[in-house]
Each structure stands twice: as structure tokens, then as C-alpha cells.
C-alpha positions in Angstrom: -12.3 0.7 5.8 -10.3 3.3 3.8 -7.3 5.1 5.2 -8.0 8.7 6.2 -5.5 11.2 4.7 -4.4 14.7 5.2 -5.0 17.0 2.2 -2.8 15.9 -0.7 -1.6 18.0 -3.6 -0.6 16.5 -6.9 -1.6 14.6 -10.0 -3.6 11.4 -10.3 -6.5 9.5 -8.8 -7.9 11.0 -5.6 -8.5 7.5 -4.3 -4.9 6.4 -4.9 -3.3 3.3 -3.3 0.1 3.9 -5.0 1.6 7.2 -4.2 4.9 8.7 -5.4 6.2 11.8 -3.6 8.4 14.2 -5.5 9.9 17.4 -4.4 9.1 19.5 -7.5 6.1 19.9 -9.8 5.6 20.8 -13.4 6.2 24.5 -14.1 2.9 25.0 -15.9 0.3 27.5 -14.9 -2.5 24.9 -14.8 -0.6 22.6 -12.4 1.1 25.2 -10.2 -2.1 26.2 -8.5 -3.5 22.8 -7.7 -4.7 22.3 -4.1 -5.9 18.8 -4.3 -5.1 15.6 -6.3 -6.2 16.3 -9.9 -6.6 13.5 -12.4 -4.8 13.8 -15.7 -6.4 13.3 -19.1 -4.8 11.1 -21.8 -2.9 13.9 -23.5 -1.6 15.7 -20.3 1.6 13.6 -19.8 2.7 14.4 -23.4 1.8 18.1 -22.9 3.8 18.4 -19.6 6.8 16.7 -21.3 6.6 19.1 -24.2 6.2 22.2 -22.0 8.5 21.2 -19.1 11.2 19.2 -20.7 12.9 15.9 -20.8 13.2 15.6 -17.0 9.4 15.3 -16.7 9.2 12.8 -19.5 11.7 10.7 -17.6 9.6 11.0 -14.4 6.5 9.7 -16.1 8.4 7.0 -18.1 10.1 5.7 -15.0 6.8 5.8 -13.0 5.1 3.7 -15.7 8.2 1.3 -15.9 8.0 0.8 -12.1 4.3 -0.1 -12.2 4.9 -2.4 -15.2 7.8 -4.2 -13.4 5.7 -5.1 -10.3 4.8 -8.7 -9.6 1.3 -9.4 -11.0 0.5 -11.5 -7.9 0.8 -8.3 -5.8 -0.1 -5.5 -8.2 -2.3 -5.6 -11.4 -1.1 -2.4 -13.2 0.7 -4.3 -16.0 -2.4 -6.3 -16.8 -4.2 -3.2 -18.1 -1.9 -2.5 -21.1 0.4 -4.4 -23.4 3.4 -2.2 -22.7 4.6 0.3 -20.1 4.3 3.0 -22.8 0.6 2.1 -23.4 0.0 2.0 -19.6 1.6 5.5 -19.3 -0.5 7.0 -22.0 -3.8 5.3 -21.2 -3.9 5.0 -17.4 -1.0 6.6 -15.4 -2.3 9.3 -13.0 -5.8 9.3 -14.5 -9.1 8.9 -12.7 -9.6 5.4 -11.3 -5.9 4.5 -11.9 -5.2 4.2 -8.1 -1.9 6.1 -8.8 -0.8 9.6 -7.7 2.3 11.8 -8.1 2.2 14.0 -5.0 3.9 17.4 -4.4 2.8 17.5 -0.8 4.5 15.8 2.1 3.6 12.1 2.5 0.0 11.5 3.8 0.7 9.2 6.6 -1.7 10.3 9.3 -3.7 7.1 9.2 -6.6 6.9 11.6 -7.2 3.2 11.2 -5.4 0.7 9.0 -7.0 -1.7 6.7 -7.4 -5.3 8.0 -6.0 -6.4 4.6 -2.5 -4.9 4.5 -2.3 -5.4 0.7 -5.1 -2.8 0.3 -3.1 -0.2 2.2 -1.5 2.7 0.3 2.1 2.2 -0.8 4.2 5.4 -0.4 7.3 5.9 -2.5 9.5 8.9 -1.8 11.7 9.9 -4.7 15.3 10.6 -3.6 17.3 10.2 -0.4 17.9 13.9 -0.2 14.2 14.7 -0.3 13.4 12.0 2.3 16.0 13.4 4.6 14.7 16.9 4.1 11.2 15.7 5.0 12.5 13.9 8.1 14.5 16.9 9.2 11.6 19.3 8.8 9.3 16.8 10.6 7.0 16.7 7.6 7.7 12.9 7.7 7.3 11.7 11.2 8.4 8.1 11.0 11.5 5.9 11.2 13.1 4.5 8.2 15.4 1.4 7.9 18.1 2.4 5.5 19.0 -0.7 3.4 21.9 1.2 1.7 22.7 4.7 0.5 19.7 4.8 -1.9 16.8 2.6 -0.5 15.0 2.8 2.8 11.8 1.1 4.0 9.2 1.3 6.8 7.0 -1.8 6.8 4.4 -0.5 9.2 3.5 2.6 7.2 4.2 1.1 3.7 7.0 3.5 2.8 9.9 3.1 0.5 12.6 5.7 -0.3 14.2 5.1 -3.7 16.4 7.0 -6.1 14.7 9.9 -8.0 12.6 8.8 -11.0 15.3 9.4 -13.7 17.0 6.9 -15.9 20.4 7.4 -14.5 19.4 7.4 -10.8 16.7 4.7 -11.0 18.1 2.4 -13.7 16.3 -0.7 -15.0 18.2 -2.8 -12.5 17.2 -0.5 -9.6 13.6 -0.6 -10.9 13.7 -4.3 -10.5 15.0 -4.0 -7.0 12.2 -1.5 -6.2 9.6 -3.9 -7.6 11.0 -6.7 -5.3 11.0 -4.3 -2.3 7.4 -3.3 -3.0 6.3 -7.0 -3.0 8.2 -7.6 0.2 6.5 -4.5 1.7 3.1 -6.0 1.1 4.3 -9.3 2.6 5.7 -7.4 5.6 9.3 -8.8 5.4 12.6 -7.9 3.9 14.5 -10.8 2.3 
């Protein structure tokens, strides 16, 4: 049985199981008016980077690096392409990718959870400041276990808060930590 979601707004596969929530969205006319989750085409990431700047290139690059760093026993994203760059260009946020970059508040109003927890949606919120804003405005109605100043987790709802998807904030070392946390999330325990 699939999770039932509130309306989501963003880029990616409407049937996502890996959701990243970000506070801003590309300042391009074609993306500012979206009211659902819209799949990207192969050239869209490059076009957004060209039109909206290096910050958006970093978001997409870090997203692909995170997916590519995940344990293959828990996630199969890296098995689709030889490099994270190829994955970004050929699969990330496209139809049937199971990935989404969402501009709406986290879609956590689950009616019934999957029996197999590994099939449940993973929710990643980019940035402690954004997560706290969502909590304070009650757009995120859950409790988070803060592991430190940058990372928080909620095992029941499959949520992780991590640094913003930028090279300086989510360095390669922190990407590796996030990858470990995501595997632990699926296993239901923090080590």
C-alpha cells in the first residue's frame, strides 16, 4: 500500500520515495508557477544552472552525490549510472527516478504506513534554519532528535535534517555521514 500524501510542489517524480525539501526554488518562469511535482527532462538541470546560477548547480550536484554515496544494499540509485555526474544528467528528478526536490512543506500526513519500512519515503530537509522555521510555523508537526547542530532525525516518519545542499555546508565528509544516517533510518536505529 502506498503512502497517501498532501499536495506537493516541486521537481521530480510524482511517485517519489526520496524527497528533499528546500526553502527556495529556481527563479525561472516555467518553475515558479508549478502546483504539483513536475518531472525534469535531461537538459533541464543544465538550463536551470545556466539561468539561476552556481547555487542551483551546487544543489543538483550535491543531490546526485548524496544518492551516489548511499549504500547499495539500501538504495539502488548508484547502480543506474557509472558516475554521480551521469546519474545527475540522466536520472535525477526525472520521471520514474523516485526522486523529488520539493518547495512545499514536508508531506508527512501518512494515512497508513507500508508494512515494509524500506519502501517508505525518505524525507530530507535541507538546513537547520529551514527545519526550525517549519517546526515553528507548524508546517512540520513532528519531533526531531537533534544529533548535533546540523543533523536531526525522526525514525518513525523517516525524516532527516541535514546541512543545505551546498559544497561548503554539506561537504563530502558530511555527505558520507548523511548516507550512513539514511541507512540507519531504514534500519530503524541510530548507531
